[in-house]
Structures are given as C-alpha cells and as structure tokens.
C-alpha positions as CSV (number, residue, x, y, z in Angstrom):
1,M,0.0,0.0,0.0
2,N,1.2,3.5,-0.8
3,V,-0.2,6.2,1.5
4,E,-0.6,9.8,0.5
5,L,-1.8,12.7,2.8
6,R,-4.3,15.3,1.7
7,P,-5.7,18.2,3.7
8,F,-8.7,17.1,5.9
9,T,-11.8,18.9,5.0
10,A,-15.4,19.1,6.2
11,D,-16.2,16.4,3.7
12,D,-14.1,14.0,5.8
13,I,-15.9,14.6,9.1
14,D,-18.6,11.9,8.8
15,Q,-15.9,9.2,8.0
16,L,-13.9,10.2,11.0
17,I,-16.9,10.2,13.3
18,A,-17.8,6.7,12.1
19,W,-14.3,5.4,13.2
20,V,-14.8,6.5,16.8
21,P,-16.9,3.9,18.6
22,S,-16.4,4.8,22.3
23,A,-15.3,7.5,24.8
24,E,-12.2,5.4,25.5
25,F,-11.3,5.1,21.9
26,L,-11.8,8.9,21.4
27,L,-9.5,9.7,24.4
28,Q,-6.9,7.4,23.1
29,F,-7.1,8.8,19.6
30,A,-7.7,12.5,20.3
31,G,-6.8,13.2,23.9
32,P,-9.0,15.5,26.0
33,R,-9.7,18.0,23.1
34,F,-13.0,16.4,22.0
35,Q,-15.9,14.9,24.0
36,F,-17.7,11.7,23.1
37,P,-19.8,11.4,21.1
38,L,-17.6,13.1,18.5
39,T,-19.8,15.6,16.6
40,R,-19.7,17.5,13.4
41,E,-19.8,20.7,15.5
42,Q,-16.7,19.8,17.5
43,L,-14.8,19.1,14.4
44,A,-16.0,22.2,12.6
45,R,-14.8,24.3,15.5
46,F,-11.4,22.6,15.4
47,L,-11.1,23.2,11.6
48,E,-11.4,27.0,12.3
49,N,-7.7,26.8,13.5
50,T,-6.5,25.0,10.3
51,V,-7.0,27.8,7.8
52,G,-4.8,30.7,6.6
53,E,-1.3,31.1,5.4
54,E,0.3,29.8,8.6
55,P,-2.3,27.7,10.5
56,L,-1.7,26.5,14.0
57,H,-2.9,23.0,13.1
58,M,-2.8,21.0,9.9
59,P,-5.1,17.9,9.8
60,F,-4.8,15.3,7.0
61,A,-6.8,12.4,5.6
62,A,-4.6,9.4,4.8
63,I,-5.4,8.0,1.4
64,D,-4.5,4.6,-0.2
65,A,-3.0,5.9,-3.4
66,A,-4.0,2.8,-5.4
67,T,-7.7,2.9,-4.5
68,G,-8.3,6.5,-3.4
69,E,-9.9,5.2,-0.3
70,T,-9.5,7.2,3.0
71,I,-7.8,4.8,5.4
72,G,-6.8,7.1,8.2
73,H,-6.1,10.4,9.8
74,I,-3.2,12.4,11.2
75,Q,-2.7,15.9,12.4
76,L,0.3,18.3,12.7
77,L,-0.5,20.3,15.8
78,S,0.8,23.3,17.8
79,I,3.0,24.4,14.9
80,D,5.7,26.6,16.3
81,R,7.4,28.1,13.3
82,P,9.9,30.3,15.1
83,N,11.2,27.3,17.0
84,R,10.7,24.9,14.1
85,S,8.8,22.4,16.1
86,L,5.4,20.7,16.1
87,T,3.4,17.9,17.6
88,I,1.9,15.0,15.8
89,G,-1.4,13.9,17.1
90,R,-4.7,12.2,16.4
91,V,-3.1,9.4,14.5
92,L,-5.6,6.8,13.4
93,V,-5.7,3.9,11.0
94,G,-9.5,3.8,10.4
95,P,-10.5,0.4,9.1
96,S,-9.5,-2.1,11.8
97,A,-8.6,-4.7,9.1
98,L,-5.6,-2.4,8.2
99,R,-4.2,-2.1,11.7
100,G,-1.0,-4.0,12.3
101,R,-0.3,-4.2,8.6
102,G,2.1,-1.2,8.2
103,A,-0.4,1.5,7.3
104,G,0.3,3.4,10.5
105,G,4.0,3.6,9.7
106,Q,3.3,4.8,6.2
107,I,1.0,7.5,7.5
108,M,3.7,8.6,10.0
109,R,6.4,8.7,7.4
110,A,4.2,10.8,5.1
111,A,3.5,13.3,8.0
112,L,7.2,13.4,8.9
113,R,8.1,14.1,5.2
114,I,5.8,17.1,5.3
115,A,7.1,18.3,8.7
116,F,10.8,18.0,7.9
117,E,11.1,18.3,4.2
118,E,8.3,20.7,3.3
119,M,8.0,22.8,6.4
120,G,11.6,22.7,7.5
121,M,10.9,21.6,11.1
122,H,13.8,20.8,13.5
123,R,11.8,18.7,16.0
124,V,8.6,16.7,16.0
125,D,7.1,15.2,19.1
126,L,4.1,13.2,20.1
127,G,2.4,11.6,23.1
128,V,1.2,8.0,23.2
129,F,-0.4,6.1,26.1
130,D,1.9,3.6,27.7
131,F,-0.4,0.7,27.1
132,N,-0.5,1.2,23.3
133,A,2.4,-1.1,22.4
134,P,1.6,-1.3,18.7
135,A,1.7,2.5,18.3
136,I,4.9,2.8,20.4
137,A,6.6,0.2,18.2
138,C,5.4,2.0,15.1
139,Y,6.7,5.3,16.2
140,E,10.1,3.8,17.2
141,R,10.3,2.1,13.8
142,V,10.0,5.4,12.0
143,G,12.7,7.0,14.3
144,F,11.0,8.4,17.4
145,R,12.8,8.2,20.7
146,R,11.3,8.1,24.1
147,E,11.8,11.2,26.2
148,G,9.7,10.8,29.3
149,L,6.5,9.8,31.0
150,L,3.6,11.8,32.2
151,R,2.3,9.5,34.9
152,D,-1.5,9.3,35.3
153,S,-2.0,12.3,33.0
154,R,-5.4,11.4,31.6
155,R,-8.5,10.0,33.3
156,S,-10.7,7.4,31.6
157,G,-13.7,6.5,33.8
158,D,-12.2,5.3,37.1
159,H,-8.7,4.8,35.7
160,Y,-5.7,7.0,34.9
161,W,-3.6,6.6,31.8
162,S,0.1,7.5,31.6
163,L,1.5,9.2,28.5
164,I,4.9,8.5,27.0
165,L,6.5,11.5,25.3
166,M,8.5,10.8,22.2
167,S,10.3,12.9,19.6
168,I,12.4,12.9,16.5
169,L,14.9,15.6,15.3
170,E,15.6,16.5,11.8
171,D,19.0,14.8,11.7
172,E,17.5,11.6,13.1
173,W,14.8,11.8,10.4
174,R,17.5,12.1,7.7
175,V,19.1,8.9,8.9
176,A,15.7,7.1,9.4
177,S,14.4,8.1,6.0
178,G,17.7,7.4,4.2
179,G,17.9,11.0,3.1
C-alpha cells in the first residue's frame, strides 16, 4: 500500500466520526480535546484553526494511493514556526482490518516528510499512552525516541492513563528516511 496525505476537509468529518466507537477510543485517539460522542460541530470548531497562510494545526486524511480510499487520519498540531517544532497527534488507521499491517508507519512517514522536508521543522514530538504497544513500536520504527513519561496524566472512567513523550529531530529523520 502506498499512502498519501491530503488536507482534511469538512467532507471527511462523517468518516472520522464513524471510526470513533467509544469514549475510551476517542480519548486514546484525540486526547481530551474532544468529547464523546464526537460531533460535526466539535470538528467544525477545530477546523477553524486550520486555515490561513500559517495555520496553528494541519489535519490530514490518509489515502490509499491505489484505490483513493480514505484509510486514516493524522494531524500536525501546535505548529511553532519560530522554534521549528510541532506535535503529531490524532493518528488513526481507520479500518480495523488495516491495523497492524504497516499503514500506520506509512501515515507517520508521510507526515514526517511534510514536517521536515516541506515545512523545515527541526523537532517533531508526540504523546502515546503507555499501554498502546503497537503504536509505540510503530513510532520507534520510524525513528522516534522516548523522552519521558507523564504519569496518570489522563482519566478514563475510574482509571488513569500515563502518557509516553516521544520525539524525532531533523538529523534523526534524515538517517531514518535514508535522506
């Protein structure tokens, strides 16, 4: 599969909502920014910060280049142009049949190409819950390194989840991407 990213638009909202079946899934996917059930209104408000010449956030739909099918979602968040850094968030391989088959890594590499090669970033970071072993392994395969742990940083029902902080720097990306 060859994955391409294109800007996320209002036309993608219903597909994204359909991929979010529970409050726990939404928290794992999007952090505390959105409330379950995910609605068109919440996403439309978020999209207001994604327009203009230098938007604060850049959401993308991940597309299977061979079929044109939308297979996932990823966002470049909190874009700090003066410090050449941003956060990757809200990474999702939508169809469950594609999870664990390399699509997540392709989505991440496509986002990192945009961040480092098109936007000239120096640092890209992300947070991932410590129990999400497949995502952690995916991020490490594309070159991310663990930086720290935010213990019990998010609450889900009666439980707290800890968040691993990870990052990759531009020179590490060049090595990981063969560039």
